N, C-alpha and C positions, 0 to 999 in steps of 0.2 A: 570280408571281417571288420578290414577298413572302413570299410562305406556305413556298417552297421554302426560302428562305434561315434561315425560322423555324425549322422544322422539321429542318434542319443545323443550328442550333444547340443545339436542343433533344435532340436525340440524339448532339452532341459532350458538351452537358452529364451527359447519362445515363451516355457511356462514362465518363468523369473521376467519376463517383459510384462507378462500378463497379470503377474501380480504386481507389479511396479503400477501399472496402469490404475488396476482397481484400487489398490489404496490411493491415489494419489485423487482419484473421481470420489470414493466414499469419505475418504479424512476429513476432509473440509465439512462434513455431515454429523460430525461426531457431537455437537453442541445444541442440534436444532432444538433442542427440548427443556432446555436450559437458563435460566435467568430471565429477568423483568425488566426491561430497561424502559425508562420513560421518557426517555430523551430520543434519538437519532433511531433506533430499530425502528419505533410504533409511528415516528413522525412521516417516515420516509416509506412509510405501508401505506401511510392514510393519505399522504402526496398521490401515490399510484392509485389508489382504491379510489380516489376523487379529484385524479386528473381534470384540469380543468378552469379557466378562470373563477367559476364561480365558487370554488371553494379553496385557491389555492393563489398564494401571492406569483402575480406573470413574470417578476424579476426569477421569482425561482423554478416558473414553469419553463421558461425561458433558456435561463443560463445554464439549466441541466436536462435539456427537453428529452432526448433520444434513451437517458438514464429514464425520465417518466414515462415515458412511452413503452419500452421495454416492461419495463415495472406493473405499469396500466396490462399487459397483456397477460402478464403473469397471475394475479389476480380475477382472470377470468379464469382459467386452469383449475380442474379439481383441486378444494382444498384451500381456494389462492386467497378467500377471507380467510383465513387463519391464521395464527402467526407460525403456529409449526409447518404451515403448510408454504408459506410465504419463506422461511427459515429455508423450509428445503431446496424452493425452485432458486432462489439468490446466491445459496450455499454450492451450488451444481457450477455457478459462474466464476466462485474460486477454483472449482476444480476443473472446468476446462479451461482456465488459466493454466492451471498447473501442467496440463497434458499440450497446451499449445507449447510452452516453454520445454516441456521433455521432448517431443517429436523435432523440435526447431533442435537443439543442442545435440541431440543423439543422432539426426539424420542428416543435417544441412552442417554443422560444425563436426560430427562422427567426433564424441565425447564420451567416453567411458560412462555405459548407462546405468549402472552401478552409483556414480559417483555422480551424474546428472540426477537418479533418483533423489539419491542423500540431499543434492541440493535445492531441487525443489522440495521434498519433506521439511528442510528448514524453510525456505518460505512461506508457504503454508503455516507453519507453526507460528512465524512471527506477526502474521497479519491478525493486529490486534482492532482492526477496523471491524464493527457486526456487516456480515454481507447485504444488508440490509440496506444500507449506502451504496448501491446499485449504482452512481454516478463513481464512486474510484475505482469499481473491478470492472464496468465496462469500459471505461477508460484504460485502465490496465489491458485490458483484452486488445482494444483497439489499437493500442500503444504496442506490444508486443506484434502484433499482425504486419502495424507498420515497420518495425525494425526487420521481421523476417523478408518481406519483403523487399526491404531497401538492400538487405543485406546480399538477397537473392541477385535482385536488380544489378547491384553493382557488380558482384563476382563472377556474374555470368553474361551483363553486359544485355539482359533482356529487358528492353524498354518499360515491356506491360507490367513486366514488376513495381520497375519505379512508377509507373502510372499508380497501381495499386494500392502502393508506399502513400505516395499523395492521399490517393481516396482515403485511405485510416484515419491518415491525422487532421485530415480534412474533416469528416464526421464526429471525429474526437471534440471540435471545437462546439458541435451540440453537443455533445456528453456531457459536456462542462464546460463553461463558457473561458474559463481559465485556463484548460489545457490549448492555450496559444502558445503558449511558450512550446511546446512542441516542434514547433516551425524550426525552431534550433538545431534539428535533426539535420536539418540539410549542412551542418556544420561536418558532417559526417562523409556529405556526397563531394563537397571540395577538400577535407583531406585527403582523401582515397584518391582523389585526383592527383594531386599534389605527389603521393605516394606512389601511383603508376609512372606522373611523371621522372621521378627521379630514378627507378627500376630504367626507365626506357634510357635516361643519360648513364645508366652504366655500363649498358650495350651497344650504347653508339660509339661513334669514333672520331676524332679529334673535332674539326668545327662543329657537325653538327651534335656534340654534347650541350652545345650552349641555344640549343633550342627546344632543350627538355622543357622549359615553360611552356613556350605553344604547342606542343605536343599534349600536355597538362592541359590546357586550356580546353581545348575542344569537348574531349568528354564533360569538361566539366559544366560546361554551360547547355550541354546536349542533354546530360542526368538531372540537370537542375529543372530545366524546363517540362523535361518529362515529369517528375516530380510534382511542380507548380501546378502543369497543370490538372492534376488527378486532383492536390486540393481542393483547388478554384473551382471544379466540376464539382465535386461533394458538397462544398458550401453553397453554390449556387441551385443545386438542384431541394438541397433540404430546405434553405431561405425562400425559394418558389414555394414549395410545398406550405411551410410556414404564414408565406403571406395572403395564400389563398385561404389557408383556413379562419386565419387569425386575423390577417391583416397585416402589413408590414410596417403601418408605422407605429402597433400594439406591440409588437416584437420589439421593435429598435427603442422604445420607451422604455420597455422592462431592461434590456441590456442598459440602456442610458441610468438604469435608477441603480444599476448593478455599481459602476464607477461612483455616482455620486453616494452609497451608502456609507461609504470610507471615513465621512464628515463623523458619524456615527460609530462605524465599528472601525477604530484607528488599527486591529491588528489586522486588519485587511489591507493598508496601504502596502504597493510595493515595497516599498524602501524598509518599513516594519515587518513586512514578512521574508525580506534576503535577511534582515538582521537576526532574527531569528533562529532561520537554517543554520547560517553562521555560526551564530551563538552557541550551539549544541557543538558544532564541531573543535571550535576554540576552546570551549569549556572542557571538552574528552579529549583535547591534544594533549594533556598534562597525562593521561593512561596512555595514549598511543607510543609517548617517549617514553613510559616505563616499559611496557611493552620491549620496544626497540632497546631498550637497555637493558633489560633480562637479557636480548639474544647477542648483542655484544658484550656483556658478561660471561656467557656461555662459551661461544665463539672465541674469545681469547685464551678462556682456562683451556679449553681442548685445544687448540693448537699450540700456547704450549708447551703441554703434554705432548703432541705430534713431534716439535721439535724437537724436546726430550730424547723422544724415542732415538733420533737421527745418532745421538751420542755413543761413540765408541761401548763406553761402558755398559750403557743399556743394551747396546745388541749382543753383546757376552752373554744376559743373563739368559737361561732355561726361557727357551718357547713360553711354556707354560707360566709362567710370570706375566713375559711380554703380552701372552693373550689377555690372560687378567687384567692388565692394567688398561689395554682398550676397552675392557667390557667396562671395566669400573668408571673408564671415560664418559663414556655413554651414559652410565646409573648416572653420573655427576651430573650430565646434561639434562638429567628426566627428573634429577632431585632438585636442580635449579628451577625447572618449568613449574614442579609442585608446589616448592616456596613462593613463584609468583602468581598461584592460583590461591594459595592460602592469604599472601599477604594481599592479594588486591579484595580479596571476600573480608578481611578484618578490619581493610581502608574503603568499607562500605563503596566500592566497584560496582556490585552484586549481591545479590541474596538470592536466597530459597525459599521468598516468601513469592510463589508462581500465580498468584493471584494478582498479583501489582505487575505495575509495567518495571517497577527498578529492576526485576530480574533481569529481564534483559536488554534495557536499555544504554547501559552503558556496553556493553560485548558488543550489541548489535551496532553504534555509532561506530564503535575502532573498527570492527567489520567491515562497513562503509568505505574506513578512510584507509584502511588497506586494501581494498578493493579498487580505491581512483588510483593510489599512489601503485599498484601493480598494473591496473591500466596505462598509465600516464608513460608508465616507465615499456611497458612493452612497445607502446607508437610510437616512443622515440629511439628505442632498440635498436643498434645495428643489426640485417641479419637476422629478424624475425621478419616471416612471412608475411605477405601484403593481407594476406584473408587474417591471417592472426592480429594484425595491426588494427582491420579496421573493426573486428568483434570487440576489441578491447577498447577502441575508441568509442564505440558506440555505448558500451555497458558504462564508462564514464559519462555519457550524456545522460543515459537513463537513469543513474543515480541521482544526477544534479537538479536536472529538468524535473524527475516525477513531484520533487520537492516544492517546486519554484509554482506560485497560484495559490498556496495553501497558507492558512494561518496555523497549521501546526507544527511547522520547525520540521525537523528528520522525520518525524514520526513517517509520512507519507513515503518515503525511500525504503521505509523498513517494512511498509507490507507490500511494497512490490522489488523482491527479491528473484522473479521468475526466470531472468538471464545471471544478474549479479552472482546470486549464491553457488549455482553450478560453475561458472565462471571460474570465481575464485576457488571452488575444491579442485578446479580441472587444473589450474595453476597450481595450486601444492601438489595436487598429485603428481603431475609433470615433473615437476622439482625433485620431487622423492624419487622418482624412478631411474631420473637421468644421473649418472655419474656426474660429478659436478666439483670443480677445484675453482678456489678463487686464487689467480696465480699476482705475487705481489715483487715485481721484477725477477727475481730467480727462484721466490720463494713461494711455493703451492702451500696455501690455504685451506683445510675440511670444513667442509657446510654441513657437517653433519649437524651440529650444535644449533645451526638455523634451524634445519627443518624439524628437531626434536622441540624446542620453543615455541617454531610456529603452529606446529603442529598440536601442542599442547592448548595453547590459545584458539585454536580451531576447533578444538576436543570443549573446551570449555562454550563457546559459543552455542555448537551443534546440542551441546546438554542444557542449555540455558535456554535454549529456544525449543526441545522437546517439552524441557518441563511446562515453561509458559505455554506453548499448545495444549499441553492434555489439562491445565488448571483455568486457564485464562477466560472467563467470559464477561464479554462486554458490557457494562451495567453504568451509566452515568460517567462519571470521572473516574472510576473504580472497576475494579473484578467482581462478580458473582460470588458471592460466600452461602454454604450453608443453605443450598437447595434442596430441600426435601421436602417441601410441601409445595399439591396444587391447588386447583378449585373448581369446583363442580358445577357452578350454575353461569359461567361464562362459555359459550361455546366457541369466541376466537380463540380464546385461552386453554383449550380443553390439551390434556396434556403435557403443561408447561408445568413445569419443576422451579420455585422461587423459593426465597426464607419464609421463614412462618409468619414476619411482619408485614410483609406485600403482600402474603398471600390473605393474612387478614384484612388488609385494606381495599382490596380488589374485591375480596368476595361481599361486602359489605356495599361495597359502590354498586356494584354489578346488580347485586341484589335489588337494590332501589330500581337502577337504571331499567332494569325487569318489571319489577314493578308497577311502577309510574308510565309505560309503557312510551321511554324517552328513546328508546335505540330509533336511529332514522332521525332524527330531530338535530337541528342544527346545533353548534354550540360555541361558546365562547371560552376558549383555554388559557390560562395565566398563570406563570407562577412554576415554569418549567418544568413541565407536563405533556408535551405536545401529543405524546404516543397516545394518550385516551381517548383519541379521534380514532381511532383505528381498531383500540381495543372492546369500546364499546359500542363500536359501528355510528357513531354521529360526526355527521362531517362537519367542518368548521366553519363559520361565517363567512370568513375570509382566510387566515391563515395559523393553523394549529398554535405555532410558536410565534407567537405574538410579540413576545420580551426577549427576543433577539436582538443585539443590538443591530444588526445588519439590516431589520425589518424596522424603517425611521419612523420617528413619531408623527411627521407628517402624511407619511404612507396611511399608517395607522387613524390617524383623523379624515383621510376620505373615506376608507374602510366602515369606520363607525359613522361617517356621517349616512353611508349608504344601507346599513343597517336600520337607522332610526327612521329612514325615508319608506324602507321597507315595512316595517313595523307601522307606521302612518298609513302605509297603504293596504292594510289587512294581513298580510305575513304571519306567521305563528312566530312568537317570538323566542329568539335562541335563548338557550339553559346557557347559565355563566356557572362555569368550574373552576375554584382556584387551588392551589394549595396552600394549605393551612397554615403550614412554617410560613409561607410569604406573609399572611397576615399578620402573622406577629410577630414581625421581623420591626426593628426601632428603623434601621435604614432600610428600605424597600430599594429593590434593585428595578431601574425607570418609574420611578413614583407616577411622572408624567401620565406616561401609559395608562396604570392603573387610573389614575382619575380621571381620564377619556369613560374608563367603564363604568367608574362609579356613577360619574353624573347621567350616564346612561341607564344604567340600574335605579337609581335616584326619578329621573325623567319618567319610566315608564313602572315605577313603584314596583320594585324587583323584591322578592322576600326570602328570607332563610328558608330552604325546606330541607335541607340535609348535611349532615359533619359528622367525620368521623374523625380518628388520631391523624388523616394525612390530606381528606381531601374535603371540601367545603363547597355545596351545591348552593345557588340562589335561582329563583324562577319568578316568573310574571304571574 
């Protein structure tokens, strides 16, 4: 009978895990048919579809090379030339990322499955970046694999795992060149060696204790060499392949431009990126302090009541009164937490408008700050197992390093919580399930109010993240709203829901392109509309997003000279499509670049051939 009950229990656990896995895999696909983004989404897909130096900026091709290769392979799959199809394939990458985090946390770290599932669900919900920006999600996959192999290699002393960790981080340099910052994960290797050396010192006796540093040094340099070997091997193989296909000089010149482009795009300067990152933390430190203040107030009030309960007069009261007082003390903590939520909402810490970043940004950043704080405390706290110290330190490094190399401040870290979110929820779950008291001299202080207030804050984070995940769809600088319309004259956009205004724009533009047979014709796009290259299936003459600050004026001069040369040589002149709003602006962004296009059109006698509310087309 007991065996049957055990089998039934195991079967229910297996069914629950299957449910967790299916949800994590399918959940990222919830919005694949919603929203029409004119910026990053179609821009990424155009680069995948027309990958190569003919239609891409070499700097962008080589600085995100592996992401472009993977994206290009997706375009060769069924429906890979449609928006909904590519959203499906790239969305699966986010699901794979969540499953990797789930299996690592439940198998290697042995964390509770339900806690991990909730953490991965929160991580997916906070993924504000469209999955089309594959260099982010492939970065996170290789980064997570690197962390998994690093953890396994250090805790099991298996050199092959350390070598594989180095390979993953080395490959990531070719997924996105700014991933060079991930090499700082080697700090985890060194720190773990020191932790092991200190543990060895505890077990040593007499004069042997002084040799702990030497005992730590040997595994440190050995593990470092294995990681470095894998890292350099991956870089050497991919660099050799690119050199054979494109030429080493072509690759190096593209990467050199990556460093030079900071002259125009100042937000990509290392100092500017670091300042932007820590600026978010500094700004939200106010709210971090406020949450801590509510915890302290509840802690003091609760323990004051506990101390009163030890008074002889209180002990003489009936049992039901004493029990009621304890219940009221807990409810008082909950009321303080509820007041905290209302006060923070009234003071604009978060909002219930889930179509915008503001709904999750503040709670998400404070969540990151608590993750860093708890991770650091676990690393430094005596008595914590070395494996927990290791994963705590790795989580801190992930949170910090993910945002380095990006001009988006702390946003990338919020997009990569696939270990950090389960980790913090696990730490809270463990804290709540342990009977813990804070002893100050001979006075024992209850930590129940800390659990209640911090639990209410986590409830806020989870609720805001789920609301954000359910409603937010990336669309330029804001989320898509009122996505009720579809168009039926563009096969790329078939089945995509968008607002009525965008549907009208695209339907009129798509009809003109179809009627004039322009599909497949090269195009010059300007005015923040790079997605049109993919949506209209028109390859860019050079870079579909040439009005980006990172695409320098000098680079565009060279590209335009090449177009002039090709047209003079008999090649069909590219179509020029511009955002009408850009033309009507008195102070145009990058007017020098626009003047290059104007001069080119005047040279070859271009004429206005189409316009609507949003787009203007010029043709020769």
